[in-house]
N, C-alpha and C positions, 0 to 999 in steps of 0.2 A: 567621577566617571570619565574615562578618556573620550576625546572627541572622535566621531566616526572617521574612518579612513576614507580619503578622497582619491579617486582614480579617474583618469580620462582614457577613453578608448579612441584610438585613431585608426580609421579605415579609409581606403582610397575612395570607396563609394558605399555609403550606408544610409538607410537599410537597403537590402536587395533580397530578392526571392532566394537566391543561392547562399545567402549569408545568415540564415536563421540560427546557425550555431553561435554567431556573435551575439545575437539578441538573447539567446538562452543564457549565455555567460553573464551578460549585463543584468538581466532580470534576477538571476540567481544571486549575484553579488548584492543587488539592492535588497533582496529578501533577507539577506544576512546582515543588513544594516550598513553596508558600504555605500557611500555617495558616488555615483557614477556620472561622468559628463561624456556625452557622445560627440565625437568630432568626425566629420567626413570631409576629405579634401575636395571632392566634387559632389554635386547634387545628384541624388538618385532620380533618374528620369524615367524609370521603367514603371509599368503598372504593378501595383502591390495588392494582390487579392486578399492577403491576410490582414485583418483589422489590426493585429498586434504590430505589424510592420508599418502600417499607416500612422499608428500612434508614435512609433519610434521616429518616423520621419519628422513629426512635429516637434520632437524633443532633441533633434540633432542640429548642431551648428555646422554650417558648411563654410569651410575656410575660403574657398575661391568666390563665394557669393559677395564678398566685400568689393571685388573689382581690382583691376591691376594698379590703379593709382593708390588705393589704400594699402595694398601689399608693398608697393615701392616706398610709401611713407613709413610703414612699420620697419622696413629693412634699414632705412636711413636713420631712424630714431634709435634702433638697436645698435647700429654701427657707431653712432656718435657716443653712446654710452659704453660700448665694449668694442673698440676698433680692432684690437689684436685678435680677440676671440672671433669676430666676424670674418676677418681675413683667414684665420685657420679653419673656420667653418667652410669657406669656399674651397680651401685645399682638400678638406675631407670629402666634400661633394664632388669634386673633380677627379678624385682618385680613381684610376682605372677607366676613365671616361674615353671612349673612342673619339678620334679627331674629326668630329662632325659638328657643324654649326647647330643643327637641331638638338643634338644631345647636350651641347654646351648650354643652350638656352634652357633645356629641361632641368639641368642641374642647378642653374641659377634660380629657377623657380622653386626648387626644394629649399634653398636658403631663405627665400622670401616667405614661403609658407611657414617655415620654422620661426622666423622673426614675428610673424603675425600671431602664432600660437604663444610664443614667449610673452608678448605684450598682453595677450588674453589672460594668461596665467598670473600675471602681476595683479590684475584686477580681481580675479577669482582663482586663488591658488589651489593646486592639487598636490597630493603627496607622491603620485606615481603616474606615469604615462605608459600605456600598453598599446602597441601597434599590432594589428592583424595583417599578416603577410610580410615576408622579408624583403619585399621590393621597395617601391618608393615610400610607403608609410613608415617602414622601419628606418629608412634614411632620414626622413623628416623628424622622426622621434629622436634619432641620434643627434641631429643638429640642434633640436630644442634643448636637449640635455647639455650639449657642449656650450650653448649660448647662455647657460645659467638656469635652465629649466629643471624639472624634477628628474630623478632616475627613471630609466625606461627599461622596458622588456619588449620582446616581440615574439609572435608565433609564426613560424615558417611552415606553410602548408605544402609547398612543392606543387608541380615540378619546376616552376620557374627558377626558384632559388638554387636548385641543384643542377639545372641545365646551364646557368650562367653565374656561377659562384664568384668568378673573378671580376666580371663586369659589374656585379652588384656589390662587390667588396664585402662578401658574406663574412670573411674572416675578421674584418675591422668592426663590423656591426656586433658580432658575437663578443669581441674583446671589450667593446664599450657598454654592452647591455648588462643590467643587473641580473637578468635571467633570459635565456633563450628557450623557446618551447618548440618541440616537434610534436606533430599530432599522431605519431606512431613510432614504434621502435626503429623502423627503417628510416624514418625522418630524422630521428635522433642520431642514428649512425652516420647519415650524410652530413649533418651539422658538425659532428665530431671529425669527420674526414676533412672538412674544410676549415677547421679552427685549430688554434694552438692547444696542445694537450693541457696546458695550465688552466684553460678555461672550460674544460670538460665538466667540471663539477657544477657549472652554472647552466648546463643544458639538461632539460627535463622533458618528459613525455606527458602531455595533457591531451587526452583524446577529446574529440568534439562531442558535445552533449547530444542527447536524444530527447524526444518529446516524452512527456510523463507516461504515455501509454506503453512505452517500451520498458519501463522500470518494473522491478520485481513487485508484484502485488502485495506481498507481505511487508515490504519496506514502506510502501505507500500507506498501508493500513495504519501504521503507527503515527503518521502525521506529525512527526517531530519537527519543531522549529529550531533553526540554527541562528545564533547571534554571534557575530564576530566583531571584536573591538581591538584594534591594533594601534599602538602609539605611532605617531608619524615619524619619530626619530629612531626607529629600531636599527641597531647596528648589524653589520655582517658578523657572523660567528665562525670560529674555527671548529668545525664539526663535520662528521660524516653525513653527507646530505641524505643518503638513503636511510641511514639509521635514524636520523632526526625525523624524517618523513614517517617511518614505521612507528616511531614512538607516538607521534601525534595521531596517526591513523588508528592505532590500537586504542588510545584513550577515547577518541571520538566515537569509534565503533562500539566500545563498551557503553558509553553514555547513551547512545541511541538504542542499543540492544536491551539494556537493563533499565532504562528510564521508563517513566510512565507513558502510556499512549497519549498522543497529543501534547506531550511535554515540551520543555525548552532545554536546549543544550547551548551553553554560553562558552565561547572560546575567546581568550584574550591573551595578549602578549605586551609586556612593558619592561622598560629598564627599571632596575632596582639598585639603589645605592648599596644596600646590604647584601643582595644576592646576585648582582650582575644582570642577568636576564631571567625573567619569570614568565612562563607560559602556563595558563590555567585553563582547564576544561571542567566545567561544572554542569551538573544536571539537577533536575528537581524530582528525581525518582524516589523509590521507597527507602533508599539509604542502606548502609551496611552496619550491623551491630558492632559496637566498639570491640567486643572480644574477638571479632573475625578480621579486623583490619590488618593484623600481622599475618594471619593465615593466608589471606588472598594473595600475598606476595610470594607464596610458595607454589611451585609448579603443580598443575593439575588439580588445584583446590578451587572449588566453586561453592558459593554460598547463595542462599536465597530460598524462599519458600515455594509454594505451589505455583506462583505466578512465573517463576523463572525456570521451572522444571523442563519446559519444552523449548527453552531458548538455546540455540546452538552455540557452542563454545568449547574450547579445549582446556581452558584453565591455564593457558600459557601467556596470555596477553600482558597482564600486569607484571609477572616475573621478568618477561623480556624487556619491558619498559624500565624496570628497576636496574637490570644488569646493564643495559645500554647507557643509561644515565651515569651509572658508576664508572663505566669505561670512558666517559667524557669528563670525568672529574666533577660531575654534578650530583644533584639529589632529586629524589622522587618522593613526594609527600602526599599521602592520601588522607583526606578528612571526610567524615561522613556523620550525618545525623539521621537516625531512623525517622522516616516520615517526612523528611525535608530535602534529602538529596545528598549527593557525593561531589566533592571537589578534589580534583587531581592537580597538584602543583609540580611543575618541572622547573628546576633552577640550574642555570649554567653559571659558573663562577665568572668574575670580572675578567680573569685572564683568558677567557674564551671569546671575549668581545674584541672585534678588530676595528681600527679606525677606518673610515671610508677613504678610498683613494680615487683619484681622477683616472678613469679608464679610457679617456679619449686618446686618439691617435695611436691606438693599438697597445697602450700600456695596461698591463694586467692589474686587477684589483688585489688587495691584500688577501681576499678570500680564495684566490685562485690557487 
């Protein structure tokens, strides 16, 4: 069984009353089996009326809590081990900086904070670093990656990122990030406006979450549990981002819709010597009789007994998945056992897997 995926969240100040959407993301990931480490650059000094936020505060590591001397020591130790990388990290931090002593000191602090996080990750490694807000947290995450830390992504909420894109080197951050997130279609359009078109495929929309009370009651009633297991060395792939998203969305939606109430849906992705990359979506629902496995791949065909009669669906989900996988040179395999559940396997061939490339200093990745 693959080890749980490990991710660190970096925010300028966390938790905060206005940042409950970050908490929802973290808790949702943990519920899915992902190990999440919380990092805040500064301590949260505001009153937190929500008990969940107070719990989050106790679980959060504050970078600046170690003091200036410790930060300086971390920077010196990292510089001794990676002198040229540290020098180029300063160049990245100083890019587009106004000629003011205050701003120069601030950018030096970004490098020191990044060095502290790099040393922290050496003791407790993570597979990915995600920063909320495209301002200083994204810059620190970028420097962490440049200094030998894990790949990073960031969410740009606006309006600061869009009001000062040049001062914040938004273009360079997007070029260096594995993924850049906008919280709306407008946000994505602004990120595309200030980035190289070669990197547009790595800009996505992920809207902020809402409390459970806002969710569809019918979806809540099913009480489906999601489990996600991803290999830590998953490669970039040569694929249409929207198509791949639609493929996985269709399979997960089917698993939740047709699975048993209170059931489990397991999503996994791993490298395979035989198949390249394999993505699996499995449920523990009623299953599909063997004689119908080929038929459900045909448009508008739906199977199932009385339990599925009132389930909404067009009968197009699986045929679309099959066609999109064929267009990618891959395969879609459906396995099912009546009474035990259904497993959908997506396989992308090895020639669709791309070597990882250093995206620092504005160099595009091979996936761009």
